[in-house]
N, C-alpha and C positions, 0 to 999 in steps of 0.2 A: 747780545748773548741770547741764545735760543731758550725757549721755554722748556722746562722739564716735561717729559712725556708722561702719559697716563700711567704706564707701567713703571716708569722711574719714580713718580710720586708715590705709587703704592709700595714699592720696595723700600724706598727711603722711610716712609711712615711706619711700615711694619717693622723695619729694622730698629727704628727709634723707639717704637712701642715695646718691642721685645727687650731692648737694652735697658730701658727705663724700669720695666717690671722686674727684671732679674737683678738690677742694681739695688732695688728696694724690696728684695724678696722677704726680708724680715718684717716689713710692714704689710706686704701683700698677702703672704701665706696665712696669717691668723684670720684675715677677713675671708679668704677663700675656704678655709676650714670651717668657719662658722656657717657660711653659705651651704657648704656640703653637708654639714651635720643637720642643719634645719631641713634641707630638702630630703635627706635620707630618713630622718626621723618621721617626717610627715608621710612620705611615700610608703615606708614600712608599716606604719600604723594603718593607713588606708588599705594597703594590700591585704592585711589580715582581717580588718573590719569588714571588707567587702567579699571575703571568702576566697581570695586568690590562692591562699595556701592549700585550701581543701578542694576547690573546684578549678579545673583547668579548661573548662568549656569556653567557647568563643564569647558568649554573652557576658560571663564574668570578666573575661579579659578586657572587653570593650568598656565595661563599667569602671574597672581599675584604671585603664588608660585615660579615660575622660577625667576621672578624679585627679590623677597625677597631673594632667594638663592644667586643670583649674588651680591646683596648689602651686604649680610652677609659676603661673601667671600672677597669683596673689603675692607670692614671694618676690617676684620681679617688681611689682608695683610698690610694695612696702619697703623692701630692703634695697632694691635696685638703685634708687637715688643716692644712697650712701656709697655704694660701690662705684657708680658712675662719677660722682664728685671726687672720690679718692683717685680714680683714674686720671681725671683732669689735673688734680693737684700734683700727682706724681709726674705726669708728663710735663707740666709746667716747670717744676723744680729741676727735672732732668735737663731740660733745655737751658736752664740757668747754671748747670753744673753742680747742682746741690742734691742732697738726699733727703728723703722724707721720713720723719718718725711716725710711728703708729698713732701716738697721741695727737700730734698736729694734723695728721691726715684726717682722722676721724672728726676732730674739732672743725676743720674746714668743711667737711661733708655735712655735719649737723647744722652748721651755720647757714648752709644753702639748701637745706632739705625742703623748706616750705616753698621756696621759689622754684625748685626743680620738680617737685612732686607732680603737679598737674600737667605741665607740658610733657614730662617723661611718661606719665601714665597714658596720655593720648597717643604719643609716639609708639609706646610698647604695645598697646592694644591693637593699633593698626598693623604693626609689624607681625605680632604673634598670630592674629587672625589671618593675615595674609599668608603666613608660613603654614598654618594648619590647613587652609583651603587648598593652597597650591604654593609651591616654594617661591616662584618668581614674583607674585604680587608682594610677598613679604620682603623680598630683596629690593624691590622698587621703593617700598616705604623706607627701608634702611638707607638707601641712597639719598633720600630727601631729609631724613631725620637724624643722620649720623652726628650732626653738630649740636643737637639740642642740649646735651650735657654741658658742653663747653660754653655755649651761649648763656645758658641759665646760670652757670657758676661765675662767669666773668663779665657779662654785659648786663647792666641793670635796667636800661631804659628801652628795651625792645622785647617783643613777644618771641620767645625762643623758637616756637614752631615756624613762624614766618621767616625769621632771621636765618634759621637753619636751611630752609628751602632755598633762600636767596644765595647763601654762601656755598652750598653744595653744588650749585650749577656748574662751577668750574672744577669740581673734583668727583663727580658721581661715578665716572669710570673707574677711578682709583679706589673708591669706596667699595664698589662691587667686586673688584679684583681681590681686595682684602677679605671681604665678608663671605662671598659665595663658597670658596673652597673650605673655609672654616665651618660654615653651616653644614656642608655636606659631611665633613669629617666628624662633627659632633653628632650628627644623626647616626653615624656608624658606631661611635663610642657609646651612644645611648642604648644601643642594642644589648650592651653588656649589663643593663640594669637588672633584668630578670635573673641573670646568672649571679650578679653581685648580691641580690636579695637572699639567695640561698646560702651565701657565705657569711652573712651577718651585716648588721647595720653599719659597722665601721668600714667594711669593704665598700659598701654602697656609698658611704660618705666620701671615701677616697675617689670613687668614680665621679661623683658630683663635684668634688673640689677640683679635680682635673679639668672638667668641663668649664667650671667657673673661672679657672686660671686662663684657659684659652680665650674665653670671651673678654676677660680683663685686658689681655694683651691687645685684642681688637679695639677695645674702648680707648686705650692709651694711644693706639695707632690713629684712631679717629681724631683724638686731640691734636696729634702731630700734623695731620692734614689740615685741621682747622687753623692751627698756628701758622702753617705755611701759607694758607689761603689769605688770612687776614693781613699777614705781613706783606704779601704781594700786592694786595689792594691798597694798603697804606703807602707802599713805595710808589705805586702808580699815581696815587693822589698827590704825593709830594712832588713827583716829577712834573705834574701838570700845574702845580701852584705857581703863581707869578713870582718873580724875584722881587724881594723888598727894594723899594726905591733907595737910591744912594743918598746919604746925608748931604745937604748943600755945603 
């Protein structure tokens, strides 16, 4: 049997990630709304504190933009591990034909928060700095660290950063095919932030919640790629294992 193509793996994982997310929308939406409200509240506060509402000059805009970037990074570092772990949980249950309750999903995430925090922070700092400097370095880091959440949540005896680098070698093209269009799309959606600010904090929260939902689907899709990769490696290892000796 021929191996799935890079494009085929990407489409299969993205389809699985989307299906898992929408099957568990009652669990996912409350988390996305919380993420959206936190981001909107912080950005609205900073916008007014830094004088964005009164001054439209370039200097003020740059200060506001830098403050927003910092807040987004802090939110990702502090709350991202919960969202990442929930994505793994939902993806795993979906593969088993089960649905996830909000209580159990959050419980799963909180139980793995301490193990996930440091490796995810390292991965996200690398990715976000790469994206800010130039889009493609960030995408390269994503292609290496896409499995950090899955490894940290499900494999206890390995360093998630190194394990993710090793596992993604067989799926980096698929990771980029999933992530790059979404990253570009979200940049376009993010342009609506200034408009949403004028409409009120709840409209802004809606924009951020939509962005969070898009990236959540990506995270679940990365879990699906991780699952397929580890299963393929296990199947290859089983195929190479010697047959047990027959009983005399």
